[in-house]
C-alpha positions in Angstrom: -4.6 -20.0 43.5 -6.7 -21.1 40.5 -9.8 -22.9 41.3 -11.1 -25.4 38.8 -15.0 -25.9 38.8 -16.1 -29.2 39.4 -18.6 -29.3 36.9 -16.7 -31.2 34.4 -14.1 -34.0 34.8 -12.1 -35.7 31.8 -13.5 -39.3 31.3 -11.1 -42.3 31.6 -10.2 -43.5 28.1 -7.3 -45.7 27.5 -6.2 -44.2 24.2 -6.9 -40.6 25.3 -4.6 -41.4 28.3 -2.0 -43.0 25.7 -2.0 -39.8 23.8 -1.6 -37.7 27.0 1.4 -39.7 27.9 2.9 -39.5 24.3 2.6 -35.8 24.5 4.4 -35.6 27.9 7.1 -37.3 26.4 7.4 -35.9 22.8 5.8 -32.5 22.6 8.9 -30.7 22.9 9.8 -32.1 19.5 6.5 -31.6 17.9 4.9 -28.6 16.0 1.5 -27.5 17.2 -0.1 -28.4 14.0 1.2 -32.0 14.5 -0.2 -32.1 18.1 -3.5 -31.0 16.5 -3.2 -33.8 13.8 -2.6 -36.4 16.6 -6.0 -35.4 18.2 -7.7 -35.3 14.8 -6.8 -38.8 14.3 -8.1 -39.8 18.0 -11.6 -37.6 17.3 -12.2 -39.3 14.0 -11.6 -42.8 15.4 -14.0 -42.1 18.6 -16.8 -40.7 16.2 -16.8 -43.9 14.3 -17.0 -45.8 17.7 -19.8 -43.5 18.7 -17.7 -42.1 21.7 -18.9 -38.7 21.4 -17.4 -37.5 24.9 -13.9 -38.2 24.1 -14.4 -37.0 20.5 -15.5 -33.8 21.7 -12.5 -33.5 23.8 -10.3 -34.3 21.2 -11.9 -31.4 19.0 -11.3 -29.1 22.1 -7.5 -29.9 21.8 -7.5 -29.5 18.0 -9.0 -25.9 18.6 -6.4 -25.2 21.2 -3.3 -26.2 18.9 -5.0 -25.2 15.7 -5.1 -21.5 16.3 -1.4 -21.0 16.2 0.1 -20.9 12.7 3.3 -20.4 14.3 4.8 -22.8 17.0 4.2 -21.7 20.7 1.3 -19.4 21.3 1.9 -16.1 19.8 0.5 -13.0 21.2 -0.2 -11.8 17.8 -3.1 -14.2 17.3 -5.0 -13.0 20.5 -7.6 -11.4 18.4 -8.2 -14.5 16.0 -9.3 -16.8 18.8 -13.4 -16.7 18.8 -13.9 -16.8 22.6 -17.6 -16.7 22.2 -17.6 -20.0 20.8 -15.8 -21.6 23.8 -18.2 -23.6 26.2 -17.9 -23.2 29.8 -16.8 -27.0 30.0 -14.2 -26.3 27.3 -12.7 -23.5 29.8 -12.9 -26.0 32.7 -11.1 -28.8 30.8 -8.4 -26.4 29.6 -7.8 -25.3 33.3 -7.6 -28.9 34.2 -5.1 -29.6 31.6 -3.0 -26.7 32.3 -2.8 -27.5 35.9 -1.9 -31.3 35.3 0.6 -31.3 32.6 4.2 -31.4 33.2 5.8 -30.9 29.8 7.0 -27.3 29.5 5.8 -26.9 25.8 2.3 -27.9 26.8 2.3 -25.9 30.1 3.5 -22.8 28.0 0.7 -23.4 25.5 -2.3 -23.9 27.8 -1.1 -21.1 30.1 -0.7 -18.7 27.4 -4.1 -19.3 26.0 -5.8 -19.0 29.4 -4.0 -15.8 30.0 -5.4 -14.3 26.7 -8.8 -15.6 27.4 -11.6 -14.2 29.4 -10.7 -16.6 32.1 -7.2 -14.9 32.7 -5.6 -15.2 36.1 -2.2 -14.1 37.1 -1.2 -17.6 37.6 -1.5 -18.6 34.1 0.7 -15.6 33.2 3.4 -16.6 35.6 3.3 -20.3 34.7 3.7 -19.2 31.0 6.6 -17.2 31.7 8.3 -19.8 33.9 7.8 -22.4 31.0 8.7 -20.1 28.0 12.0 -19.2 30.0 13.1 -22.7 30.5 12.1 -23.6 26.8 14.3 -20.8 25.5 17.2 -22.2 27.1 16.3 -25.9 26.1 15.8 -24.9 22.5 18.8 -22.7 22.3 20.9 -25.5 23.5 19.2 -28.3 21.6 18.7 -27.1 17.8 18.5 -30.7 16.7 14.9 -31.2 18.1 13.3 -32.3 14.6 11.3 -29.1 14.5 10.9 -28.0 11.2 10.5 -24.3 12.3 13.1 -24.4 15.2 14.2 -20.8 14.4 10.8 -19.4 14.7 10.1 -21.4 17.8 13.1 -20.0 19.6 12.0 -16.4 18.7 8.6 -17.0 19.7 9.4 -18.3 23.2 11.9 -15.6 24.0 9.4 -12.9 22.7 6.4 -14.3 24.5 8.6 -14.7 27.8 9.7 -11.2 27.6 6.2 -9.6 26.8 4.2 -11.5 29.3 6.7 -10.9 32.0 6.7 -7.3 31.5 3.0 -7.2 31.3 2.8 -8.6 34.7 6.1 -7.3 36.2 7.4 -10.9 36.9 11.0 -12.0 36.2 11.4 -9.1 34.0 15.1 -8.9 34.6 15.4 -12.6 33.8 13.5 -12.6 30.5 15.6 -9.5 29.7 18.8 -11.3 30.2 17.9 -14.2 28.1 17.0 -12.0 25.4 20.1 -10.2 25.5 22.2 -13.2 25.9 20.9 -14.6 22.8 21.8 -11.3 20.9 25.2 -10.9 22.1 26.6 -14.4 23.4 24.7 -17.0 21.0 27.8 -17.9 18.7 26.1 -20.0 16.0 26.4 -17.9 13.0 24.2 -19.6 10.4 21.4 -17.4 8.6 18.6 -18.6 10.9 20.3 -17.4 14.0 20.9 -14.0 12.3 17.2 -13.7 11.8 16.5 -14.4 15.4 19.0 -11.7 16.5 17.8 -9.3 13.9 14.1 -9.5 15.2 15.5 -9.5 18.8 17.3 -6.3 18.3 14.5 -4.7 16.5 12.4 -5.3 19.7 15.1 -4.0 21.7 14.9 -0.6 19.6 11.2 -0.8 19.8 11.0 -1.1 23.5 13.9 1.4 24.3 12.4 2.1 27.8 13.1 -1.4 28.8 16.9 -1.3 27.7 20.1 0.7 28.5 22.6 1.7 26.3 24.9 -0.9 28.3 22.3 -3.6 27.0 22.7 -2.6 23.3 26.7 -2.2 23.6 28.4 -4.4 21.1 25.2 -5.2 19.0 26.3 -2.4 16.5 29.7 -4.5 15.9 27.6 -7.7 15.4 25.7 -6.1 12.7 28.7 -4.9 10.8 30.6 -8.0 11.2 27.9 -10.4 10.2 26.7 -8.3 7.2 30.2 -8.7 5.9 29.8 -12.4 6.4 26.4 -12.3 4.5 27.9 -10.1 1.6 30.6 -12.6 0.9 27.9 -15.3 0.6 26.0 -12.9 -1.6 23.3 -12.7 0.6 22.7 -9.0 0.3 19.1 -8.4 0.9 19.6 -9.9 4.5 22.9 -7.9 4.9 21.0 -4.6 4.1 18.5 -5.5 6.9 21.1 -5.9 9.5 22.9 -2.8 8.6 19.7 -0.7 8.8 19.4 -2.2 12.2 23.1 -1.5 13.0 22.6 2.1 11.9 19.7 2.7 14.2 21.7 1.2 17.2 24.7 3.5 16.4 22.4 6.4 16.3 21.1 5.4 19.7 24.7 4.9 21.2 25.6 8.1 19.3 28.4 6.4 17.5 29.9 7.3 14.1 32.6 5.3 13.4 31.0 2.8 11.1 29.9 3.9 7.4 26.6 2.3 7.6 25.1 4.2 4.5 28.2 3.5 2.4 28.0 -0.2 3.3 24.3 -0.5 2.5 25.1 1.4 -1.0 27.6 -1.3 -1.9 25.1 -4.0 -1.2 22.5 -2.3 -3.3 25.3 -1.9 -6.1 26.2 -5.5 -5.9 22.5 -6.4 -6.2 22.4 -4.3 -9.4 25.2 -6.3 -10.8 23.8 -9.6 -10.1 20.3 -8.6 -11.8 21.7 -6.6 -14.8 21.2 -9.6 -17.2 18.3 -11.3 -15.4 15.9 -8.6 -14.6 16.4 -5.1 -15.6 13.7 -3.7 -14.0 15.0 -4.9 -10.5 18.6 -4.0 -11.6 17.1 -0.3 -11.9 15.4 -0.4 -8.7 18.7 -1.6 -6.8 20.7 1.1 -8.9 18.4 4.0 -7.9 18.9 2.9 -4.0 22.5 2.5 -4.4 22.6 6.1 -5.7 20.5 7.4 -3.1 22.8 5.7 -0.4 26.0 6.9 -1.9 24.9 10.4 -2.0 24.0 10.2 1.4 27.3 8.8 2.3 28.9 11.9 0.4 30.4 9.6 -2.4 29.9 11.7 -5.4 32.3 9.9 -7.5 30.1 6.7 -7.2 26.8 8.7 -7.6 28.2 9.9 -11.1 29.3 6.4 -11.9 26.1 4.9 -11.1 23.9 7.6 -12.8 25.5 6.5 -16.1 24.7 2.8 -15.4 21.2 3.9 -14.5 20.9 5.7 -17.9 22.2 2.6 -19.8 19.9 0.3 -17.9 16.8 2.3 -18.7 17.5 1.9 -22.4 17.4 -1.8 -22.0 14.1 -1.6 -19.7 11.5 -3.6 -21.0 7.6 -3.9 -20.1 5.6 -6.7 -20.3 2.6 -6.5 -22.8 -0.6 -8.2 -21.8 -2.9 -9.2 -24.8 -6.4 -9.8 -24.0 -7.4 -13.5 -24.0 -9.7 -13.1 -26.9 -10.2 -15.8 -29.5 -11.2 -14.6 -33.0 -14.9 -15.0 -32.3 -14.6 -13.4 -28.7 -12.6 -10.5 -30.0 -15.1 -9.7 -32.8 -18.1 -10.1 -30.4 -16.1 -7.3 -28.2 -15.3 -5.0 -31.0 -19.0 -5.4 -32.2 -20.1 -4.4 -28.7 -18.0 -1.4 -28.8 -19.3 -0.4 -32.0 -22.8 -0.8 -31.0 -22.2 1.3 -27.8 -20.5 4.1 -30.0 -23.5 3.8 -32.5 -26.0 4.2 -29.6 -24.2 7.2 -28.2 -24.2 8.8 -31.6 -27.9 8.3 -32.0 -28.7 10.0 -28.6 -26.2 12.8 -29.1 -27.6 13.6 -32.5 -31.0 13.6 -31.2 -30.3 15.8 -28.2 -28.3 18.4 -30.5 -31.3 18.7 -32.9 -33.8 19.1 -30.0 -31.8 21.7 -27.9 -30.5 25.1 -28.4 -26.8 26.2 -28.3 -27.4 27.6 -24.6 -29.2 24.1 -23.5 -26.3 22.1 -25.1 -23.7 24.0 -22.9 -25.8 23.8 -19.9 -26.1 19.9 -20.5 -22.3 20.0 -20.9 -21.8 21.6 -17.5 -24.6 20.0 -15.4 -25.1 16.5 -16.8 -23.7 14.0 -14.9 -23.4 11.6 -17.8 -20.1 12.7 -18.7 -17.9 12.1 -15.5 -17.5 8.9 -13.8 -19.6 8.7 -10.5 -16.9 8.3 -7.8 -19.0 6.1 -5.5 -19.8 3.6 -8.1 -16.0 3.3 -9.2 -15.2 2.9 -5.7 -17.8 0.1 -5.3 -16.3 -1.8 -8.4 -12.9 -1.5 -7.0 -13.9 -3.0 -3.7 -15.4 -6.0 -5.5 -12.4 -6.4 -7.8 -10.1 -6.5 -4.7 -12.1 -9.2 -3.0 -11.7 -11.3 -6.2 -8.0 -10.7 -6.5 -6.6 -11.2 -2.9 -3.2 -12.3 -4.0 -2.6 -9.3 -6.1 -2.7 -7.2 -2.8 0.2 -9.2 -1.1 3.1 -7.0 -3.0 3.8 -3.5 -3.5 2.6 -1.8 -6.6 4.9 0.2 -8.7 3.7 2.8 -11.0 6.1 3.3 -13.7 5.9 6.5 -15.8 6.5 6.5 -19.5 9.9 7.5 -19.2 10.7 4.4 -17.2 10.9 6.2 -13.8 9.2 4.7 -10.6 6.6 7.5 -10.2 4.6 6.0 -7.2 4.7 3.1 -4.9 1.5 1.6 -3.4 2.4 -0.1 -0.2 -0.5 -0.3 2.3 -3.9 -1.7 1.6 -5.6 1.7 1.3 -2.8 3.0 -1.2 -3.4 -0.4 -3.2 -7.1 0.7 -3.2 -6.1 3.9 -4.7 -4.2 2.2 -7.4 -7.1 -0.1 -8.4 -9.5 2.8 -8.0 -7.4 4.9 -10.4 -7.3 2.0 -13.0 -11.0 1.3 -12.9 -11.7 5.2 -13.2 -9.6 5.4 -16.4 -11.8 2.6 -18.0 -14.9 4.4 -16.9 -13.7 7.7 -17.9 -13.1 6.5 -21.5 -16.3 4.9 -21.8 -18.1 8.1 -20.9 -16.0 10.0 -23.2 -17.5 8.2 -26.1 -20.7 10.2 -25.4 -19.1 13.5 -24.7 -17.2 13.3 -27.8 -20.3 12.6 -29.9 -22.4 15.6 -28.1 -19.3 17.9 -29.2 -19.1 16.5 -32.5 -22.8 16.6 -33.2 -23.1 20.2 -31.9 -20.1 21.4 -34.0 -21.6 19.8 -37.1 -24.9 21.5 -36.4 -23.3 24.8 -35.9 -24.8 25.0 -32.4 -21.4 25.0 -30.8 -18.6 27.3 -31.8 -16.2 29.9 -30.4 -18.9 32.7 -31.0 -21.5 30.7 -29.5 -19.4 29.8 -26.2 -17.9 33.5 -26.1 -21.8 34.7 -25.8 -22.6 32.1 -23.4 -19.6 33.1 -21.0 -20.1 36.9 -21.3 -23.8 36.3 -20.4 -23.6 33.7 -17.8 -20.2 33.0 -16.4 -17.5 34.7 -14.1 -15.0 33.8 -16.7 -16.5 36.5 -19.1 -16.7 39.3 -16.3 -14.1 41.9 -15.9 -12.2 41.3 -12.5 -10.2 43.5 -10.3 -6.6 42.3 -9.5 -4.7 44.5 -6.8 -1.0 44.5 -7.0 1.6 46.6 -4.8 0.9 50.1 -3.7 -3.1 49.4 -4.3 -2.4 49.3 -8.1 -5.5 47.7 -9.5 -5.8 46.2 -13.0 -9.1 44.8 -14.4 -9.1 41.8 -16.9 -11.3 38.8 -17.7 -10.4 35.3 -18.3 -12.2 34.9 -21.5 -9.5 37.2 -23.1 -6.8 34.9 -21.8 -8.8 31.8 -23.0 -9.6 33.2 -26.4 -6.5 32.0 -28.5 -6.5 28.3 -27.3 -10.4 28.3 -27.6 -10.4 29.7 -31.1 -7.6 27.5 -32.1 -9.8 24.2 -30.7 -12.9 25.1 -32.6 -11.0 26.0 -35.8 -9.0 22.8 -35.9 -11.8 20.4 -35.0 -14.3 22.0 -37.6 -12.0 21.9 -40.2 -10.9 18.4 -39.3 -14.7 17.5 -39.7 -15.0 19.0 -42.9 -11.9 17.4 -44.6 -10.7 14.1 -43.4 -7.1 14.8 -44.8 -6.7 17.6 -42.4 -4.4 16.7 -39.2 -5.6 19.1 -36.3 -2.9 20.5 -34.2 -3.9 21.0 -30.5 -0.3 22.0 -29.0 -1.2 25.6 -28.5 -4.8 24.7 -27.2 -3.6 22.2 -24.5 -0.4 23.9 -23.5 -2.2 27.2 -22.8 -5.6 25.9 -21.4 -3.9 23.7 -18.8 -2.1 26.5 -17.3 -5.0 28.9 -17.4 -6.9 26.3 -15.8 -4.6 26.5 -12.7 -5.1 30.2 -12.5 -9.0 29.8 -12.6 -8.9 27.5 -9.7 -6.8 29.9 -7.8 -9.1 32.8 -8.5 -12.1 30.4 -7.7 -10.4 29.7 -4.2 -9.7 33.5 -3.5 -13.4 34.4 -4.1 -14.3 31.7 -1.6 -11.9 33.1 1.0 -9.5 29.9 0.6 -5.8 31.2 1.2 -3.8 30.9 -2.1 -0.4 31.4 -0.7 1.9 30.0 2.3 5.1 30.8 4.0 7.6 28.0 3.8 9.3 26.5 6.8 12.4 28.3 8.0 12.0 31.0 5.1 10.8 34.5 5.5 9.0 34.6 2.2 5.4 34.1 1.1 4.8 31.8 -1.9 1.8 31.0 -4.2 0.3 27.5 -3.8 0.6 25.5 -6.8 -2.3 23.3 -8.2 -1.4 20.3 -6.0 -1.7 22.5 -2.8 -5.0 24.0 -4.1 -6.7 20.7 -4.7 -5.8 19.6 -1.3 -7.6 22.6 0.4 -10.6 21.1 2.4 -13.0 23.9 1.6 -12.8 23.3 -2.1 -14.9 20.3 -1.6 -17.9 22.5 -0.5 -17.4 24.5 -4.0 -16.7 21.5 -6.3 -18.7 18.3 -6.2 -16.9 15.1 -5.3 -17.4 13.5 -8.6 -16.1 16.9 -10.4 -13.2 17.3 -8.2 -11.7 13.7 -8.7 -12.3 14.1 -12.5 -10.1 17.4 -12.4 -7.5 15.7 -10.2 -7.4 12.6 -12.6 -6.7 14.6 -15.5 -4.4 17.3 -14.2 -2.2 16.1 -11.5 -2.8 12.4 -10.5 0.2 10.4 -11.3 -1.9 7.4 -11.9 -4.2 9.5 -14.0 -3.1 11.7 -16.8 -1.1 14.2 -14.9 -1.5 16.9 -17.7 -0.3 19.8 -15.8 3.0 18.1 -14.9 3.5 16.6 -18.4 2.9 20.0 -19.9 5.0 21.9 -17.5 8.0 19.5 -18.0 7.6 19.2 -21.8 7.0 15.5 -21.5 4.1 15.2 -24.0 4.9 14.0 -27.5 3.3 15.4 -30.6 0.6 12.5 -30.7 -0.3 13.3 -27.0 -1.7 16.4 -28.1 -5.0 14.9 -29.1 -8.6 15.6 -29.3 -9.4 13.3 -26.5 -7.3 15.4 -24.0 -8.7 18.7 -25.8 -12.2 17.8 -25.1 -11.5 16.6 -21.4 -10.0 20.0 -20.6 -12.9 22.0 -22.4 -15.2 20.0 -20.1 -13.4 21.1 -17.2 -13.3 24.5 -18.3 -17.1 24.6 -18.7 -17.5 22.9 -15.3 -15.1 25.6 -13.6 -17.5 28.3 -15.5 
């Protein structure tokens, strides 16, 4: 039995009583925000009259109804209700209202809020279940209620009845039967009803422990037949959703008579055809999904047909080019600023090279933190940017490579943060590269850096210049040093760069340097792992063979973080393997770089990586 404390009683006020009566008669046909609006009008009027007691009650009621952005208290909003702001009098008033109201919508609403609150009692939950069950029947049989969101209302009252009933083990079978009945027996076949059924079927699959195969029997046929209806209306997205659910139900029931994957593939193909002329990027996305599903369905003829169409669509693909919003004046200011920054970097670099020896310059390139972005600073900038651009986080981000392929998709908040981080990192790296380039150029001009100087340094101070034993089968040992493998690419790098500085008409060629150095860097990282007792091999699942880990696997080794600091490690990954970075290892291995990609910019970054690994 619920006991209401007697330290508060609702004051008598004619207009408040009239509003109570109005709600008793009409609440079934009002949205919760409309009810909150009625109490807002009363609150404002009573404030003007100076009747603060009734004004406060009206404010309480606004709070009760305002916290549901969906009609009828939704369990998802439990965490959003700030219970610590509720006064004791407010709870007492709420319990009094819950006890006295007769309207089932109001009873459900007040009972549900109290069940979620610190004042929860089993009686509140039972009243909520009874009211929701009544409402589910009422709204299902009376769709013309005037409610704007009638579909959502029906969905919420049924789900709330079901969830609370199973929480307290009260009328569970009745709640379950109402849910199943709406899925199987509700004959209205408009799209809003299909959405309700879809959500309820998803709930049945999610809560499998509460439903038997008999409960699900016939659901797969509904999904199949209604997807056909939707496809005829060209509602292919909703049809795909229903087919995906039907596929899950058939899997649970162990039935394979319906070709779900083939039907899904057909929907994606239709979507592709519909978007060919309107949006090539979307058409490509749908085409890719259709190919994947046709392949899963074993329809190779369709796969070949659509692969040809995919190739044609890629040729038509266009990307938006966003120009900076510069006026002539601001653009010139921006360019002047960049020019000034480059000039400052050049001045510092020339002074540094003039004052330092060759050995000291190489040490600066290895150990100074000015050349690589600080990861924590880029992360801070990223977090601040994301706070300013909330709406950009609502949709998934697709990373398209230069071949027009979808290389990566960022769905979750963390994934989108990674995307923004990579974008900010690229900007920061390019700014820091200016100083790196000026130091290297100044050192070359002053003959304080060349192959001979570097060779001497590596032989004296680096493990790359030392002879290393490599053991093969039958204890066969071969000694080698990395410097001998690096010499051709490094010699070419210094020769071409120096000649370019001496002759402006000379066009340097870094193809040999970059192709060779990238692959050697992977081997150097592998040896670094071996020396640190990090395993560089693995046994694939279900295969009795031993394989070498590639650079992606090696960079994922947790122990590597104890050898290479976080800033350098992220720099290595960004340049070599990150899809949202430069991904040079992949692009070189698959011959995806064009002649103009073999630039001094990439060569200098690889040279810096090599020095840091040394």
